[in-house]
Structure formats: C-alpha cells, structure tokens
C-alpha positions in Angstrom: 114.4 106.0 75.0 112.3 106.1 78.2 113.0 109.0 80.6 115.1 108.0 83.6 113.2 107.2 86.8 114.6 109.0 89.9 115.8 106.5 92.6 114.5 106.4 96.1 116.7 107.9 98.8 117.5 106.5 102.3 114.7 108.5 103.9 112.2 107.2 101.4 113.2 103.6 102.2 113.1 104.3 105.9 109.4 105.5 105.6 108.5 102.3 103.6 110.2 99.9 106.0 108.7 101.6 109.0 105.2 101.3 107.5 105.7 97.6 106.9 106.7 97.0 110.5 103.8 99.1 111.8 101.4 96.9 109.7 102.8 93.8 111.4 102.5 95.4 114.8 98.8 96.1 114.2 98.3 92.5 113.3 100.1 91.3 116.4 98.0 93.7 118.6 94.7 92.2 117.5 95.8 88.5 117.4 94.3 87.5 120.7 91.0 89.3 120.1 90.6 87.7 116.7 91.3 84.2 118.0 88.4 84.1 120.3 85.8 82.7 117.8 84.9 82.5 114.1 82.6 85.6 114.6 85.6 87.5 116.0 87.9 86.4 113.2 85.6 86.9 110.3 83.0 89.5 111.3 84.7 91.3 114.3 82.2 90.0 116.7 79.4 92.0 114.9 80.4 95.1 116.8 81.8 97.5 114.1 80.4 101.1 114.2 79.2 102.5 110.9 82.2 104.8 110.4 84.8 102.1 110.8 82.9 99.6 108.6 82.4 102.4 106.0 86.0 103.4 105.9 87.1 99.8 105.7 85.0 99.4 102.6 86.4 102.5 101.0 90.0 101.4 101.8 89.3 98.0 100.2 87.8 99.5 97.1 90.7 102.0 96.8 93.2 99.5 95.6 96.7 100.4 94.4 95.6 99.7 90.8 92.6 102.2 90.9 94.5 105.5 90.6 96.7 103.9 87.9 93.7 102.7 86.0 91.8 106.0 86.3 94.8 108.0 85.2 95.3 105.8 82.2 91.7 106.2 81.0 91.7 110.0 81.5 95.0 110.3 79.6 93.8 108.2 76.7 90.2 109.5 76.3 89.2 112.1 78.8 87.3 112.5 82.1 84.0 111.3 80.6 85.5 107.8 79.9 85.7 106.7 83.5 82.0 106.1 83.9 82.8 102.4 84.3 84.0 103.6 87.7 81.1 106.0 88.4 78.2 104.0 87.1 78.2 101.4 89.9 77.3 104.2 92.3 73.7 103.7 91.2 73.8 100.3 92.8 75.7 101.4 95.8 73.0 103.9 96.5 70.4 101.1 96.5 72.6 99.1 98.9 72.4 102.1 101.3 68.6 102.1 101.5 67.9 98.4 101.1 70.5 95.6 100.7 72.9 96.6 103.5 70.1 96.3 106.0 68.7 93.1 104.5 72.1 91.4 104.9 72.5 92.5 108.5 69.1 91.2 109.4 70.1 87.8 108.2 72.9 87.6 110.8 74.9 85.0 108.9 78.7 84.7 108.9 79.1 84.8 105.1 76.7 85.8 102.2 77.0 82.2 101.0 75.7 80.8 104.2 72.6 82.8 103.5 71.7 80.3 100.7 70.7 77.6 103.2 68.5 80.0 105.0 66.7 81.0 101.8 66.4 77.5 100.3 65.6 74.1 101.6 66.6 70.5 101.0 69.8 68.9 100.0 69.9 71.1 96.8 70.4 74.1 99.2 73.6 72.4 100.5 74.8 71.7 97.0 74.3 75.3 95.8 76.1 76.5 98.9 79.0 74.2 98.3 79.2 75.2 94.6 79.1 78.9 95.5 81.7 78.5 98.2 84.0 76.5 95.8 83.8 79.0 92.9 84.0 82.1 95.0 86.8 81.0 97.3 88.9 79.1 94.8 88.2 81.0 91.5 86.6 84.4 91.9 88.4 85.7 95.0 91.9 84.6 93.7 91.0 86.3 90.4 90.6 89.7 92.2 93.7 89.0 94.3 95.7 88.5 91.1 94.8 91.8 89.4 95.5 93.7 92.6 98.9 92.0 92.8 99.5 92.7 89.1 99.4 96.4 90.0 102.5 95.9 92.2 104.5 95.3 89.1 103.9 98.8 88.0 104.5 100.3 91.4 107.9 98.5 91.8 108.9 99.5 88.3 107.7 103.0 88.0 107.4 104.4 91.5 110.2 102.6 93.3 112.5 102.4 90.3 113.6 98.9 91.1 115.5 96.8 88.5 113.7 93.7 87.2 115.5 91.2 89.4 114.2 92.9 92.6 110.6 93.5 91.6 109.3 90.0 92.2 110.9 89.8 95.6 109.6 93.2 96.6 106.1 92.1 95.7 106.6 88.9 97.7 107.7 90.9 100.8 104.8 93.3 100.7 102.2 90.5 100.1 103.9 88.5 102.9 103.5 91.4 105.4 99.8 91.8 104.5 99.3 88.0 104.7 100.9 87.6 108.1 99.0 90.6 109.5 95.7 89.3 108.2 96.3 85.7 109.3 97.1 86.9 112.8 94.4 89.5 113.4 91.4 88.5 111.2 88.9 91.2 110.3 89.7 93.1 113.5 93.2 93.8 112.3 92.0 94.3 108.7 89.5 97.1 109.6 91.8 99.0 111.9 94.6 98.7 109.4 92.2 99.9 106.8 91.5 103.0 108.9 95.2 103.9 109.1 95.8 103.0 105.5 92.8 105.1 104.2 94.0 108.2 106.0 97.5 107.7 104.7 96.5 107.0 101.2 94.0 109.9 101.0 96.4 112.4 102.4 99.1 111.2 100.0 96.9 111.5 96.9 95.8 115.0 97.9 99.4 116.1 98.4 100.3 114.7 95.0 97.4 116.5 93.4 98.4 119.8 95.1 102.0 119.5 93.9 100.8 118.6 90.3 98.5 121.6 90.1 101.3 123.9 91.4 103.7 122.4 88.8 101.3 123.4 85.9 100.6 126.9 87.2 97.4 126.4 89.1 93.9 125.0 88.3 93.0 127.9 85.9 96.2 127.5 83.9 95.7 123.7 83.8 92.2 124.1 82.4 93.4 126.7 79.8 96.2 124.5 78.6 94.2 121.3 78.4 91.3 122.9 76.4 93.9 124.1 73.9 95.1 120.5 73.2 92.9 119.8 70.1 94.7 116.5 69.5 93.5 115.1 72.8 90.0 113.6 72.8 89.2 114.9 76.2 90.0 118.6 75.6 86.4 119.7 76.3 86.8 118.4 79.9 83.4 116.8 79.8 82.2 114.9 82.9 78.9 113.5 81.6 79.2 110.2 79.7 79.7 110.2 75.9 78.1 107.3 74.1 78.5 106.5 70.5 80.5 104.7 67.8 83.5 107.0 67.7 86.8 105.5 68.8 87.0 107.7 71.9 83.4 107.2 73.0 81.8 104.5 75.2 80.1 102.0 72.9 76.4 101.4 73.2 77.0 97.9 74.4 79.3 99.0 77.1 76.9 101.7 78.2 74.3 98.9 78.5 76.8 96.8 80.5 77.8 99.6 82.9 74.5 101.4 83.4 72.2 98.3 83.0 74.1 95.4 84.5 77.3 96.4 86.5 75.4 98.5 89.1 73.1 95.6 89.9 76.1 93.5 91.1 77.2 96.4 93.3 73.6 96.9 94.6 73.5 93.4 95.9 76.4 94.2 98.3 77.8 90.7 98.3 81.3 89.5 98.9 83.5 91.7 101.1 80.8 94.4 101.3 78.4 91.8 102.8 81.2 90.8 105.2 81.5 94.5 106.4 77.7 95.1 106.9 77.4 91.7 108.6 80.1 92.9 111.0 78.1 96.1 111.9 76.4 96.5 115.2 72.9 96.6 113.6 71.0 97.4 110.4 71.2 101.1 111.0 74.9 101.0 111.3 75.0 98.9 108.1 73.1 101.5 106.1 75.2 104.3 107.4 78.4 102.5 106.6 77.3 102.0 103.0 76.3 105.6 102.8 79.8 106.7 103.9 81.4 104.4 101.4 79.3 105.5 98.5 79.7 109.2 99.0 83.5 109.2 99.6 84.6 106.5 97.2 82.6 107.4 94.2 82.3 111.2 94.5 85.3 112.5 96.5 88.6 110.5 96.5 88.6 110.0 92.7 89.1 113.7 92.0 92.7 113.9 93.2 93.5 111.0 90.9 91.8 112.7 88.0 93.6 116.0 88.7 97.0 114.2 88.7 96.1 112.5 85.4 95.2 115.8 83.8 98.4 117.4 85.0 100.4 114.5 83.7 99.2 115.1 80.2 100.9 118.5 80.4 104.0 117.5 82.4 104.8 114.1 80.9 102.9 113.9 77.6 105.2 111.1 76.3 106.0 108.3 78.7 108.4 106.6 76.4 108.1 104.0 73.7 106.3 100.9 74.8 105.2 102.3 78.2 101.5 102.1 78.9 99.5 105.0 80.3 99.0 103.4 83.7 102.7 104.3 84.4 101.8 108.0 84.4 100.6 108.1 88.0 103.7 106.6 89.6 105.8 108.7 87.3 104.2 111.8 88.7 105.1 110.6 92.2 108.8 110.3 91.5 109.0 113.5 89.5 107.0 115.8 91.8 107.5 114.4 95.4 110.6 115.5 97.3 112.7 113.0 99.3 110.7 111.7 102.3 107.3 112.7 100.8 108.1 110.4 97.9 108.4 107.6 100.4 105.1 108.6 102.0 103.3 108.6 98.7 104.7 105.2 97.8 103.6 104.0 101.2 100.2 105.4 100.3 100.1 103.1 97.3 101.4 100.2 99.3 98.7 101.0 101.9 96.0 100.9 99.2 97.4 97.6 97.9 97.7 96.0 101.4 94.3 97.2 102.5 92.6 95.5 99.5 94.6 92.3 99.5 94.2 91.7 103.2 90.5 92.0 102.9 90.5 89.6 100.0 92.5 87.1 102.1 90.1 87.3 105.0 87.0 87.2 102.9 88.1 84.3 100.8 89.2 82.3 103.8 85.8 82.9 105.4 84.2 81.0 102.5 86.8 78.1 102.8 86.2 77.7 106.5 82.5 78.4 107.0 81.0 77.3 103.7 83.3 74.4 102.8 85.4 73.0 105.7 82.9 73.5 108.5 79.8 72.8 106.5 81.0 69.6 104.7 84.1 68.3 106.3 84.5 68.9 110.1 81.2 70.1 111.5 81.8 69.8 115.3 85.1 71.4 116.3 86.1 74.1 118.7 86.1 77.8 117.7 89.9 77.8 118.1 90.2 75.0 115.6 88.2 76.9 113.0 90.2 80.0 113.5 93.4 78.0 113.0 92.0 76.6 109.8 91.0 80.2 108.8 94.6 81.3 109.2 95.9 78.4 107.1 93.2 79.2 104.4 94.5 82.8 104.3 97.9 81.5 103.1 96.1 79.3 100.5 94.2 82.2 99.1 97.5 84.1 98.6 99.0 81.2 96.7 96.0 80.9 94.4 96.0 84.6 93.6 99.8 84.5 92.9 99.4 81.6 90.4 96.7 83.5 88.4 98.7 86.7 88.5 101.7 84.9 87.0 99.7 83.6 84.0 97.6 86.8 83.5 98.5 89.2 80.7 97.4 92.5 82.4 95.0 94.0 84.8 92.4 94.8 82.2 92.2 91.2 81.1 91.5 90.1 84.7 89.0 92.9 85.2 87.1 92.0 82.0 86.8 88.3 83.2 85.5 89.5 86.6 82.9 91.7 84.9 81.6 88.8 82.8 81.6 86.2 85.5 80.1 88.6 88.1 77.3 89.6 85.7 76.1 86.0 85.7 74.6 86.3 89.2 73.0 89.7 88.9 69.4 88.8 88.0 69.5 85.6 90.1 70.8 87.7 93.0 67.8 90.0 92.8 65.4 87.1 92.5 66.6 85.6 95.8 65.1 88.6 97.5 62.2 89.4 95.2 60.8 86.1 93.8 59.6 83.5 96.2 59.5 80.8 93.5 63.2 80.7 92.8 64.6 77.6 94.4 67.9 75.9 95.0 67.8 73.8 91.9 67.2 76.8 89.8 70.1 78.8 91.3 72.4 75.8 91.1 71.6 75.2 87.5 72.1 79.0 86.8 75.4 79.1 88.6 76.9 76.1 86.8 75.7 77.3 83.4 77.1 80.8 84.1 80.6 79.6 84.8 80.4 77.1 81.9 79.2 79.7 79.5 81.8 82.3 80.6 84.6 79.8 80.1 83.3 78.9 76.6 82.8 82.5 75.6 86.1 84.0 77.0 88.6 81.1 76.5 87.2 78.6 74.1 85.8 81.5 71.9 83.2 79.2 70.4 80.7 82.1 70.0 83.0 84.4 68.0 82.0 83.1 64.6 78.2 83.1 65.0 78.3 86.5 66.8 79.9 88.1 63.7 76.5 87.9 62.0 75.2 90.2 64.7 78.1 92.5 65.5 80.0 92.7 62.2 82.6 90.6 60.4 85.6 92.3 62.2 84.3 91.8 65.8 85.2 89.1 68.3 82.6 88.7 71.0 85.2 87.0 73.3 87.7 89.9 73.3 86.5 93.1 71.6 86.7 95.8 74.2 83.6 97.6 72.8 81.5 94.4 73.3 82.2 93.9 77.0 78.5 94.8 77.7 77.3 92.3 75.1 79.3 89.6 76.9 77.9 90.6 80.2 74.3 90.6 78.9 74.7 87.3 77.2 75.9 85.5 80.3 73.3 87.3 82.6 70.3 86.5 80.4 71.2 82.8 79.8 71.8 82.3 83.5 68.5 84.0 84.4 66.5 81.9 81.9 68.1 78.7 83.1 67.4 79.6 86.7 63.7 80.5 86.1 63.0 77.4 83.9 64.6 74.9 86.3 62.9 76.5 89.3 59.5 76.2 87.6 60.1 72.6 86.6 61.2 71.5 90.2 59.3 71.7 93.5 59.3 75.0 95.3 61.2 75.7 98.5 59.5 74.5 101.6 56.9 77.0 102.7 58.1 76.9 106.3 61.6 77.9 105.2 60.3 80.7 103.1 58.1 82.0 106.0 61.2 82.0 108.3 63.1 83.9 105.6 60.5 86.5 105.2 60.1 87.1 108.9 63.8 87.4 109.3 64.8 89.5 106.2 61.5 91.6 106.0 61.7 92.0 102.3 59.0 93.9 100.3 55.6 92.2 100.9 54.6 92.9 97.4 56.7 90.1 96.0 56.0 87.6 98.8 52.2 87.6 99.0 51.8 83.8 98.5 54.0 83.2 101.5 52.6 86.0 103.7 49.1 84.6 103.3 50.3 81.6 105.4 51.2 83.7 108.4 49.3 82.8 111.5 50.7 86.0 113.1 51.0 89.3 111.3 54.5 90.0 109.8 55.6 93.5 108.8 57.9 95.1 106.3 60.3 97.7 107.5 60.5 99.6 104.2 57.7 99.7 101.6 58.6 99.4 97.9 57.5 103.0 97.1 59.3 104.5 100.0 62.5 102.6 99.1 62.4 103.9 95.5 62.1 107.5 96.7 65.0 107.0 99.2 67.1 105.4 96.4 66.5 108.3 94.1 67.6 110.8 96.9 70.8 108.8 97.5 71.6 108.6 93.8 71.0 112.4 93.5 73.3 113.0 96.5 76.3 111.0 95.2 76.2 112.3 91.7 75.5 116.0 92.6 78.5 115.7 94.9 80.7 114.2 92.2 79.6 116.8 89.6 79.9 119.6 92.1 83.5 118.9 93.1 84.4 118.4 89.4 82.9 121.6 88.2 84.5 123.6 90.9 87.9 122.1 90.2 87.5 122.7 86.4 86.6 126.4 86.7 82.8 126.3 86.7 82.3 127.5 90.3 78.6 128.6 89.9 77.5 125.3 88.4 79.6 123.4 90.9 78.2 125.4 93.8 74.6 124.7 92.7 75.4 121.0 92.4 76.9 121.0 95.9 73.8 122.7 97.2 71.7 120.0 95.7 74.0 117.4 97.3 73.5 119.0 100.7 69.7 118.8 100.4 69.7 115.3 99.0 72.1 114.0 101.7 69.9 115.5 104.4 66.8 113.8 102.9 68.7 110.5 102.7 70.0 110.6 106.3 66.6 111.7 107.6 64.8 108.8 105.8 67.3 106.3 107.1 66.7 107.5 110.7 62.9 107.3 110.1 63.2 103.8 108.7 64.8 102.5 111.9 62.3 104.1 114.1 60.0 101.4 112.9 62.3 98.5 113.8 59.7 96.8 116.1 61.6 93.6 116.5 65.3 93.4 117.4 67.6 92.1 114.6 68.4 88.5 115.4 72.0 87.6 115.8 73.9 85.0 113.8 72.0 81.7 113.3 73.9 78.9 111.6 72.4 77.5 108.5 70.9 74.0 108.8 73.3 71.1 108.4 71.1 69.1 106.0 
C-alpha cells in the first residue's frame, strides 16, 4: 500500500491561488507595451539587459520536471548518473564566447529567419518554410508536452488531488500561463521569469535545508548514505562513470552526451536565440549566456540533488508501482509545514509556467514570422501580426496538449527530442563554419533527418539489422543504453546528405555570403574564398585561437564551480575549496576576455533586418 499523501490546507491553497492571480496581473501590466510591434512582442524591443535575459533563460531551463527527473536519477543510480544534465555545459560555455554574440549580430527576429540571410534563392525560402513548420508544429509542441506531463506528477504527489481533479487543475495552470503569455509577449515572459526564478530558487533551498535537518545534518547524511551498500551510488561519486554495468553510463550514451548533445546547446538556437536576440547588444548577449551557464548547470542543481539524497534515507520505499520521480514532491508534502508547503508547490508551478510560457511565445514567433508573415500575409500592420501571434500562442498550447495525451511518459518525449535535435548539430555548425553549405543541402538534410528519426523510432525498421552490430537482445529504436547510437546515426546521415547535396548543387550567391560574413563576423579561417572578394577590408572580432582559449576558461569555470559546491556539501571541504578557488580565477579570466573582445567592436551591431522575400 502506498503511504498516504498529506492534504493541502487552506493557507496552502491561498498561496497557490494568489500566485496565479499575480501571474495574470503581470501579463495585463505588459499588454500595452508588448502590443506595439512584432519586435516588442517577440524580442522585447531588443532592449533586455544581460541579467534579465540570463535569468529568463535559467527560469525557462528550470522546468517543473527537472528536479523530479534529477531526483529520480540520483535515487536509482547515484550522483554520477546525471551527466546527461551536466554534459551540455560544455556547449553552453562555447555559446558564451561565440554563438550568443553571433546571433545578436544577425539582428533577426527568429533563428529561422537567419536562414534567408545565410542562403540565397528560392531554396532558401523553402528551407525556412520547412524549418518553421517542423519547429513550430512538431518540435516545440513536443517540448510543451513533456513539460505538461510533469504536471500530472505535481497534481498527484505534491497537491494530493484525486484523479478526477488532476486534469482540470493542469488545464487551469496552463490556461493562466497561456493568457499571461498571449497578453504580454516576451516582455511579460521575462519579468514573470524573474519573479518565478527567485521564488523557485528560494523554495528549493528551503526544502533542501529542511531535508538535511531531518536526516541529522550534512555529515550524518553522508555517513548514512555511504553505509548503504545495496545502493549503487553509495560512494557519492560526482565524476561520470562509463562502462557496461547496469548502473553505469553506456559507452554509446557517453558518446551521445559528451560528443553530440553539447553541440546542440552550443548553437544556442530556439528560445536561447530568442533571448540573446532580445539583448541590448552582443556584449549583453554573452554575459546573459554566462549567467545562465554558471547558475543553471553548477548551482541550482545542488539543492535538488541534496533533497534526492535525503529522500533515500527518509522515504526509501515510495510504494508499489510508484516511480522515483514522485520522491521530490513527496519530500515537499512530508517536510514542509502549512503555508510553506503552498510556497514550495507554487515554486514548482512557477518553474512549470516559466518554461511553458516561453515555449508558447517562442513557437508562436515561428508561426507568425517564418510562416504567416513570410508566406501568407506579407504586408500587414504590426498590430495585425501581434494579434496573429496571440492567436498562435493558443494554437501552440493545443498542439502540446494533444501530444501530451498520447505520450507514455517524460523520458519517452525527452528521448525523441534528443534524437530529432541531434540531426541538426553538424549542419548547424556548418552554417557558420563552411561557406559551401547551401540551402539545397540544408533542406535535404533536414527532410532526411525527420524522415530517418520517424523510421528509426516509430517504424523501427532498423532494429533487426542493428542487432548484428549491437547484439541479439538490443533494439536500436528503444534500448536506453543505445540513445547515443540513435543520435549519432541520425546526425551522421543528415550531415552526409547535406554535404553531398551542397556539392552537387550551385553554391550560395557570393554577394549573399559576403553580406553574411560582414554582418556575423565569423572566423576568417573558414571563409577565405569569400573574404578574397572583399573590395574593402573586413574584420573578425574573435580569432579562432583566442576563442578556443576563452572556451576552455569558461568550461573550467562552470565545472570547477559545480565540483566545488558538490565537494563542500559532501564533506570534502579542502578539495571543494580548491575547486572554488579555480572557479574564481577561471571566471575572472572569462569575464576579462569578454570585456576585451568587445573593446574591438569597431562597427556598431546592425539592428533587425528582415530576410529577403524571394
């Protein structure tokens, strides 16, 4: 029999309802400002300071499912098993010193509009249309659906609601986020993110403090956990453990996380591109990404981990048929007193609404800017496009709800997103680093990527032949240890298709490539055939060698901070202190180099320029 779940009291419900009304109030406050133009609605008029854009990215990444997911992994395997969360920090560090500023220099409204500034001809319009369709109508709803899926656990485990009320509660919470986002656009989203980030962070820290106190302190927690020989994480390792044992990260998944996943993060597309495009300038874009990387990957994860570790001691058995992701909300209801319990549930709701409102606004920007305005109604007023954007926001919510109803669980949706997202990694790099990639190549790669992912994951036509390579008991389409193999298969096929088709078709017009290089200022090393055409000298803001050094410093900063905090919390103060000292030095170097980079910005960053119509 499952242990009873304490019910919420009147004060808890009062806190929750008050928060929902406050969210709507913030949406109403920014309605007029967001309605001025498409720039105001989708990129906040390109006036966000670095700290607001950075916090907004953190709040969006900190979804309600994240602490549940992290807790489940720690309980099942140990701390070292969550490197699928930590590995992308390698790419986020590269975004700090390179890709964030590249996006801001382009000055587009969406990262998909960028395609018609990089490529030429009608094929450029086709690849933009295909990307807008798949991102807005397939990929973005996919993410919405797994975030919504987490609400099922929150309503069941944290709020203790009976089954007949859970769906309606989810609808109410999503509805509040939807209305607020539709009214206020990105302005409301980022300011709501700021409030929600503070609330969610304070709530998770309070819960971690109460959990540690309940087990007798950090020292007692470590002592009791290391004595649990039956638990695979009893050594409290932080470094990754790769191997063939059942509790280790498989070699294929290590390849996927450390060789592929971080590249997608480095490209800083999607909602991250939306945030950096909304920044005041390229310097603010880099600093926003720096704040996001340091806090999200190295700091806010540790309260979740501590709660997960304490839950192993306090509630080792969740009940028959109950998954480990129920542990985090169970800790809320068992440790938080009345009132604070409502605050903590509001913190989870804040994390959920912060993420989903961003997804609504991001997806609707694709529908309006890259589909509706580009291909259907080209000459209309800004007010008209804002109205369409608000309607598209509701459409995004409906699409995500449909996928959520048919999905089995969060991990299934996350796996699909990893595979589909990996298809664009190498092509995404080639956009910036290989002048010969053209629109036909990218279009062929994109179509082949979605087709191959569907055949691999759903039709499962590769399972039988793949058994000759991976073993008779393996299924390439679904084996959890072969996620990295699925990612690599799709990535390599798409890259080969894109390269072959690009070489077999005419290159992008030289004038378009020259305009792109002058605007983006990528590494000259990869664009020499184009730079030779310059009648006036161009310049690169960052050299390849300098960027590699800056990238190394940023990686060192984020991981030394992550290890330092972890070692201090787990009783190794000397090692942790040394790591934190390294972090301080690496962070100083990173910030100094960012400041030096922008001393050489000889030409002002151009503001938004619409992509050509044909």
